[in-house]
C-alpha positions in Angstrom: -24.6 -67.2 -20.8 -25.3 -69.9 -18.1 -21.7 -69.3 -17.0 -22.0 -65.4 -17.2 -25.2 -65.6 -15.1 -23.5 -67.8 -12.4 -20.5 -65.5 -12.5 -22.8 -62.4 -11.7 -24.4 -64.4 -8.8 -21.0 -65.2 -7.3 -19.8 -61.6 -7.4 -23.0 -60.4 -6.0 -24.1 -58.5 -9.1 -27.2 -60.2 -9.9 -29.4 -57.2 -8.5 -27.4 -54.6 -10.3 -27.9 -52.7 -13.6 -26.2 -54.8 -16.4 -25.2 -53.3 -19.8 -25.9 -55.4 -22.8 -24.8 -54.8 -26.5 -28.2 -55.4 -28.0 -27.2 -55.0 -31.4 -24.1 -57.5 -31.5 -23.4 -60.2 -34.1 -22.6 -62.7 -31.4 -25.3 -61.7 -28.8 -28.4 -63.8 -29.8 -32.0 -63.7 -28.8 -31.5 -66.9 -26.9 -28.5 -65.3 -24.9 -30.9 -62.4 -23.9 -33.7 -64.5 -22.8 -31.5 -66.9 -20.8 -30.0 -63.8 -18.9 -33.6 -62.7 -18.2 -34.4 -66.0 -16.9 -31.2 -66.5 -14.7 -31.0 -63.1 -13.5 -34.7 -62.0 -12.6 -33.6 -59.3 -10.2 -31.2 -57.5 -12.5 -32.0 -54.5 -14.5 -30.8 -54.4 -18.0 -29.8 -51.5 -20.2 -29.0 -51.3 -24.0 -25.2 -50.1 -24.1 -24.6 -51.1 -27.8 -21.2 -49.8 -29.1 -20.4 -48.2 -25.7 -17.1 -50.2 -25.8 -16.5 -49.4 -29.3 -16.6 -45.7 -28.7 -14.1 -46.1 -25.8 -11.7 -47.8 -28.0 -11.8 -45.5 -31.0 -8.7 -43.8 -29.7 -5.8 -46.3 -29.9 -3.0 -47.0 -27.6 0.6 -46.9 -28.9 0.7 -50.7 -28.7 -2.5 -51.0 -30.8 -1.2 -48.6 -33.4 2.2 -50.8 -33.5 -0.2 -53.9 -34.3 -1.9 -52.0 -37.0 1.2 -50.8 -38.6 2.3 -54.4 -38.6 -1.0 -55.2 -40.3 -0.4 -52.6 -42.8 2.9 -54.4 -43.9 0.9 -57.5 -44.3 -1.8 -55.8 -46.3 0.9 -54.3 -48.8 2.1 -57.9 -49.5 -1.4 -59.1 -49.9 -2.4 -56.3 -52.2 0.6 -56.8 -54.5 0.1 -60.6 -54.5 -3.5 -60.0 -55.7 -2.3 -57.5 -58.4 0.5 -60.0 -59.5 -2.1 -62.9 -59.8 -4.8 -61.1 -61.8 -4.5 -61.8 -65.4 -6.8 -62.8 -68.3 -7.8 -66.5 -68.4 -6.8 -67.1 -64.9 -9.4 -68.5 -62.4 -10.4 -65.9 -60.0 -10.4 -68.5 -57.2 -6.8 -69.0 -57.9 -5.9 -65.4 -57.4 -8.0 -65.3 -54.3 -6.2 -68.2 -52.9 -2.9 -66.5 -53.3 -4.3 -63.4 -51.4 -5.5 -65.4 -48.5 -2.1 -67.2 -48.4 -0.3 -63.8 -48.3 -2.6 -62.7 -45.4 -1.8 -65.6 -43.2 1.9 -65.8 -44.1 2.5 -62.2 -43.1 6.1 -61.0 -43.4 9.4 -62.4 -42.7 9.3 -61.2 -39.2 5.7 -62.0 -38.1 2.6 -63.9 -39.4 -0.9 -62.5 -40.0 -4.3 -63.3 -38.8 -7.4 -64.3 -40.8 -9.0 -61.0 -41.5 -12.7 -60.1 -40.4 -13.7 -59.9 -44.0 -12.9 -62.3 -46.8 -10.8 -60.7 -49.8 -13.4 -58.5 -51.8 -12.4 -59.2 -55.3 -15.4 -58.8 -57.7 -14.8 -58.4 -61.5 -16.5 -57.2 -64.6 -20.3 -56.1 -64.0 -20.0 -57.3 -60.4 -17.9 -54.3 -59.6 -20.9 -52.1 -59.9 -21.9 -52.9 -56.3 -20.0 -53.1 -53.0 -18.7 -55.9 -50.9 -18.7 -58.8 -53.3 -16.0 -61.4 -53.4 -14.5 -63.4 -56.3 -16.6 -65.7 -58.5 -15.4 -69.2 -58.1 -16.4 -70.3 -61.5 -15.1 -67.5 -63.6 -11.7 -66.6 -65.3 -10.6 -63.1 -65.7 -11.1 -61.6 -69.3 -9.5 -58.7 -71.1 -11.7 -55.7 -70.4 -12.3 -56.8 -66.8 -12.6 -54.0 -64.1 -11.4 -55.7 -60.9 -12.0 -54.2 -57.4 -9.7 -55.1 -54.4 -10.5 -54.4 -50.9 -8.1 -56.4 -48.8 -6.7 -56.2 -45.2 -3.8 -57.3 -43.3 -4.4 -58.4 -39.6 -2.2 -58.7 -36.7 -3.6 -60.1 -33.5 -7.0 -59.2 -35.1 -6.1 -55.6 -35.5 -6.6 -54.6 -39.2 -5.3 -52.4 -41.9 -7.4 -52.3 -44.9 -7.0 -51.0 -48.4 -8.7 -50.7 -51.8 -7.4 -50.4 -55.3 -8.7 -51.1 -58.7 -7.2 -53.2 -61.7 -8.1 -53.0 -65.3 -7.1 -55.8 -67.7 -6.1 -54.0 -71.1 -6.4 -50.4 -72.1 -9.0 -48.7 -69.7 -11.8 -46.5 -71.4 -11.7 -42.9 -70.9 -14.7 -42.7 -68.7 -13.1 -45.0 -66.3 -9.8 -43.2 -66.3 -11.6 -39.9 -65.6 -13.4 -41.4 -62.6 -10.1 -42.7 -61.4 -8.4 -39.2 -61.7 -11.4 -37.4 -59.9 -11.4 -39.9 -57.0 -7.7 -39.9 -56.4 -7.7 -36.1 -56.5 -10.5 -35.8 -54.1 -8.8 -38.5 -51.8 -5.8 -36.4 -51.4 -7.4 -33.1 -51.1 -9.5 -34.5 -48.3 -6.5 -36.2 -46.6 -4.7 -32.7 -46.6 -7.8 -31.4 -44.8 -8.0 -33.9 -41.9 -6.7 -33.0 -38.4 -7.9 -33.1 -34.8 -11.0 -31.0 -34.1 -12.8 -31.4 -37.5 -15.9 -33.5 -37.4 -16.7 -36.6 -39.4 -19.3 -34.8 -41.5 -16.8 -31.9 -42.3 -14.5 -34.4 -43.8 -17.2 -35.9 -46.0 -18.2 -32.3 -47.0 -14.7 -31.6 -48.1 -14.7 -34.8 -50.1 -18.0 -33.7 -51.7 -16.6 -30.3 -52.5 -13.8 -32.0 -54.3 -16.2 -33.6 -56.8 -18.0 -30.5 -57.8 -18.2 -30.2 -61.5 -16.7 -33.6 -62.1 -20.1 -35.4 -62.9 -18.9 -38.0 -60.3 -21.3 -38.6 -57.2 -21.0 -40.7 -54.1 -24.5 -40.5 -52.1 -23.1 -43.1 -49.4 -20.5 -42.4 -46.5 -16.9 -42.2 -47.5 -15.2 -43.8 -44.4 -15.5 -45.6 -40.9 -13.4 -46.2 -37.8 -11.6 -49.5 -37.9 -9.1 -51.5 -35.7 -9.7 -54.7 -33.5 -12.3 -56.8 -34.7 -13.5 -60.3 -35.7 -15.8 -61.8 -38.5 -17.8 -60.3 -40.1 -16.5 -56.8 -40.1 -13.3 -54.8 -39.2 -15.3 -51.6 -38.8 -16.0 -50.4 -35.3 -19.6 -49.2 -36.0 -18.7 -45.6 -34.5 -17.1 -42.7 -36.6 -18.8 -42.5 -39.9 -17.8 -40.1 -42.6 -21.1 -39.0 -43.6 -23.5 -36.1 -43.4 -24.9 -35.7 -39.9 -22.1 -37.3 -38.0 -20.7 -34.8 -35.7 -18.0 -37.1 -34.1 -14.9 -35.0 -33.6 -11.7 -36.5 -34.8 -9.1 -37.1 -32.0 -5.3 -38.1 -32.0 -5.2 -41.8 -31.9 -8.3 -42.5 -34.0 -7.9 -44.8 -37.0 -10.2 -44.4 -40.0 -10.5 -46.1 -43.4 -11.2 -43.3 -45.9 -13.0 -45.3 -48.4 -14.6 -43.2 -51.4 -15.6 -46.2 -53.5 -17.7 -45.4 -56.6 -20.2 -47.9 -58.0 -21.6 -47.1 -61.4 -24.1 -48.9 -63.5 -21.6 -51.1 -65.3 -18.5 -50.9 -63.1 -16.9 -49.5 -60.1 -13.6 -47.8 -58.9 -12.0 -48.0 -55.4 -9.0 -46.3 -54.2 -8.9 -46.0 -50.3 -6.5 -45.1 -47.7 -6.5 -46.3 -43.8 -5.1 -43.3 -41.7 -4.2 -42.4 -38.2 -5.2 -39.0 -36.9 -2.2 -37.4 -35.3 -1.7 -34.1 -33.4 -1.4 -32.0 -36.3 -3.0 -33.8 -39.3 -3.2 -37.6 -40.4 -0.7 -40.2 -41.2 -1.4 -42.9 -43.8 -0.7 -46.5 -42.7 0.1 -47.6 -46.2 2.0 -46.3 -49.1 0.7 -47.8 -52.3 0.3 -46.3 -55.8 -2.9 -44.3 -56.0 -3.6 -44.9 -59.7 -5.9 -47.1 -61.8 -3.6 -50.2 -62.2 -3.4 -51.8 -65.6 -2.2 -55.2 -66.8 
């Protein structure tokens, strides 16, 4: 921040209004107080997420990078599924996933994604965003949630799927069928001009009579980002978000279900097009069994 303050003085901007992202992972309280001290004649304004809103609509080049990230994600997801089996250490499966994320494809490499592979198993699947257990082996009867991203120049393509080791119970199969049906019905509804809350309402409508509920949001804008999140903190598929979908927006439709003893995830990252939406990834939309 000393460097930034000196740069503002050199440019003659030290008496102007300066926008700050006050709610930012990398802008600390010390950064702020230092700017106040070094630039006493400046006025500061909270512009949190202003740049993120500008970049919700991606350029053709950005979309190209995200499509490349999607190819990496496909490989990493398949690597995860191939390495999840009873009596195998969870840490070993996670290591193979990370290897695939960095190795990329035969034509290009990958970046380290903003979020470490989310790979909880058994009862730990009943909550969101947990990773692997380094001291546990997979067991028959385990549910394993996978939320994995590929990244290319820090542009992401995330995807979620669910694996069951053994013959899945009827209630889990029913939840899977309900979620996948609702997922595709909602994707068919998406097009430019609809709002984020209308997308969530269509998803909720698809659940009527099923007994399955999801009280939290079902998706968010994503793209270029760094640790600890690939989301953009802008468009959110939830009640009350009146953001209008536009061509070039990229959104992760993620209707994860977390119940008392297990969870189920099946998501799709998509690009809003001129006429509807285009999935970044083609991967089986089923409860995967081994």
